[in-house]
C-alpha positions as CSV (number, residue, x, y, z in Angstrom):
1,X,0.0,-0.2,0.1
2,X,2.8,2.4,0.8
3,X,4.3,2.0,-2.9
4,X,1.6,2.6,-4.7
5,X,-0.3,5.2,-2.8
6,X,3.1,7.0,-2.3
7,X,2.3,7.7,1.5
8,X,4.2,7.7,4.8
9,X,3.8,4.7,7.0
10,X,2.5,7.1,9.6
11,X,-0.9,7.1,7.4
12,X,-0.8,2.9,7.4
13,X,-2.7,1.3,9.9
14,X,-3.4,-2.4,10.5
15,X,-6.6,-3.4,12.1
16,X,-7.8,-6.7,13.2
17,X,-11.2,-7.6,12.2
18,X,-12.0,-11.4,13.0
19,X,-14.9,-11.4,11.0
20,X,-12.5,-10.9,7.8
21,X,-15.0,-9.3,5.7
22,X,-13.1,-6.2,5.1
23,X,-10.2,-6.8,3.2
24,X,-9.0,-3.1,2.7
25,X,-10.0,0.4,3.5
26,X,-8.5,3.6,2.1
27,X,-9.5,6.8,4.1
28,X,-9.9,10.0,1.8
29,X,-9.2,13.4,2.6
30,X,-12.8,14.2,3.5
31,X,-12.6,11.5,6.2
32,X,-15.0,9.3,4.1
33,X,-13.5,5.6,4.0
34,X,-13.8,3.4,1.0
35,X,-13.9,-0.3,1.8
36,X,-13.6,-3.4,-0.1
37,X,-15.7,-6.2,1.3
38,X,-16.2,-9.7,0.5
39,X,-16.6,-13.4,2.2
40,X,-13.9,-14.5,4.5
41,X,-12.0,-15.8,1.6
42,X,-8.7,-14.4,0.4
43,X,-9.2,-15.5,-3.3
44,X,-11.6,-12.7,-3.7
45,X,-9.2,-9.6,-2.8
46,X,-6.2,-11.6,-4.7
47,X,-8.4,-11.9,-8.0
48,X,-9.3,-8.0,-7.7
49,X,-5.7,-7.0,-7.1
50,X,-4.9,-9.2,-10.2
51,X,-7.5,-8.2,-12.4
52,X,-7.1,-4.3,-11.8
53,X,-8.8,-2.1,-13.4
54,X,-11.5,-5.3,-14.7
55,X,-13.6,-7.3,-12.8
56,X,-14.2,-10.8,-13.2
57,X,-17.4,-13.0,-12.8
58,X,-17.2,-15.4,-9.9
59,X,-19.5,-17.9,-8.7
60,X,-19.6,-16.5,-5.2
61,X,-22.9,-15.8,-3.4
62,X,-24.0,-12.2,-2.9
63,X,-22.3,-11.0,0.3
64,X,-25.2,-10.9,2.8
65,X,-25.3,-8.3,5.2
66,X,-28.0,-9.7,7.5
67,X,-26.1,-12.8,8.0
68,X,-23.2,-11.0,9.5
69,X,-25.1,-9.6,12.1
70,X,-21.8,-7.7,13.4
71,X,-18.4,-6.5,12.4
72,X,-16.0,-5.8,15.2
73,X,-12.5,-4.2,14.8
74,X,-9.5,-4.3,17.5
75,X,-5.9,-2.7,17.4
76,X,-3.1,-5.4,16.7
77,X,-1.0,-6.5,19.5
78,X,2.4,-6.3,18.4
79,X,3.4,-8.7,21.3
80,X,1.0,-11.3,19.9
81,X,2.0,-10.7,16.3
82,X,5.8,-9.8,16.4
83,X,6.0,-10.2,12.6
84,X,3.6,-7.4,12.2
85,X,6.1,-5.2,14.0
86,X,9.1,-6.1,11.8
87,X,7.2,-5.3,8.6
88,X,6.5,-1.7,9.8
89,X,10.2,-1.9,10.5
90,X,11.4,-3.2,7.4
91,X,9.1,-0.8,5.3
92,X,10.5,2.2,7.4
93,X,14.0,1.2,6.8
94,X,13.2,0.7,3.0
95,X,15.6,0.4,0.4
96,X,16.2,-3.8,0.2
97,X,15.0,-4.3,3.7
98,X,11.6,-5.1,2.7
99,X,12.9,-7.8,0.2
100,X,15.0,-9.1,3.0
101,X,12.2,-9.6,5.2
102,X,10.1,-11.1,2.5
103,X,12.9,-13.6,1.8
104,X,13.6,-14.5,5.4
105,X,9.8,-15.0,6.3
106,X,9.3,-17.3,3.2
107,X,12.6,-19.4,4.1
108,X,11.4,-19.3,7.8
109,X,8.0,-20.6,6.9
110,X,10.1,-23.5,5.1
111,X,12.1,-24.4,7.9
112,X,9.0,-24.6,10.2
113,X,7.2,-26.7,7.6
114,X,10.0,-28.9,7.4
115,X,10.4,-29.3,11.1
116,X,13.6,-27.5,11.6
117,X,11.9,-24.6,13.7
118,X,8.9,-24.1,15.8
119,X,6.5,-22.0,14.9
120,X,7.1,-19.2,17.3
121,X,10.7,-19.1,15.9
122,X,9.7,-17.5,12.6
123,X,9.9,-14.1,13.9
124,X,13.2,-14.8,15.2
125,X,14.4,-16.1,12.1
126,X,13.2,-13.1,10.0
127,X,14.5,-10.6,12.9
128,X,18.0,-12.3,12.8
129,X,17.9,-11.9,9.1
130,X,17.0,-8.3,9.1
131,X,19.8,-7.4,11.9
132,X,22.4,-9.3,9.7
133,X,20.8,-6.9,6.9
134,X,21.4,-3.8,8.8
135,X,25.4,-3.8,7.8
136,X,24.5,-4.2,4.0
137,X,21.2,-2.5,3.4
138,X,21.2,-0.7,0.2
139,X,19.0,2.5,0.1
140,X,19.3,4.5,-2.9
141,X,19.5,3.6,-6.6
142,X,18.2,0.0,-6.0
143,X,17.7,-2.0,-9.1
144,X,16.3,-5.5,-9.7
145,X,19.3,-7.2,-9.7
146,X,19.7,-5.8,-5.8
147,X,16.4,-7.1,-5.0
148,X,17.2,-10.3,-6.4
149,X,20.3,-10.7,-4.6
150,X,19.0,-9.5,-1.6
151,X,16.2,-12.1,-1.6
152,X,19.0,-14.7,-2.5
153,X,21.2,-13.6,0.7
154,X,18.3,-13.5,3.2
155,X,17.1,-17.2,2.3
156,X,20.7,-17.9,2.6
157,X,20.9,-16.0,6.0
158,X,17.6,-17.8,7.1
159,X,19.2,-21.3,6.4
160,X,22.1,-20.3,9.1
161,X,19.6,-20.0,11.6
162,X,18.0,-23.5,11.1
163,X,21.4,-24.9,11.6
164,X,21.6,-23.2,14.8
165,X,18.3,-24.6,15.9
166,X,19.6,-28.0,15.0
167,X,22.5,-27.6,17.4
168,X,20.6,-26.0,20.0
169,X,17.1,-27.7,20.0
170,X,14.0,-25.4,20.6
171,X,12.1,-25.8,24.0
172,X,8.6,-25.8,23.7
């Protein structure tokens, strides 16, 4: 959202919405809010993002507001969701840091799926990679090759965390 709208991170806000009906919202200058709503199924917002500006007919039932009954919203708990804090940090750092975060996250999930780390260690892997990337981050004149190189580096760096976890089994 930051890049296409060219807005500062201070204008971005994550809202926890347990019913998962609202998939995105944009507040305009006049303080009105435009929201994209749909059933709690990410296929529709993904389709919307890939088919923009066109709409594709889908075999979904219409959204029935009477069945919803209520929609609730909460502030995120950054202790409960540490990856969200890391995502904000990567975004604010800019440059190649978001690519490092993304690659570290994908590799950490693979480590978890392969039984190499515990689920709760995913943010530790990401944070470790981000900390290591601070010394080599590129913030100007970034090319596609820089992003690809950062991605490959971060995946390799995340794998080193795996070997540490094998030597020091996680408590759980």
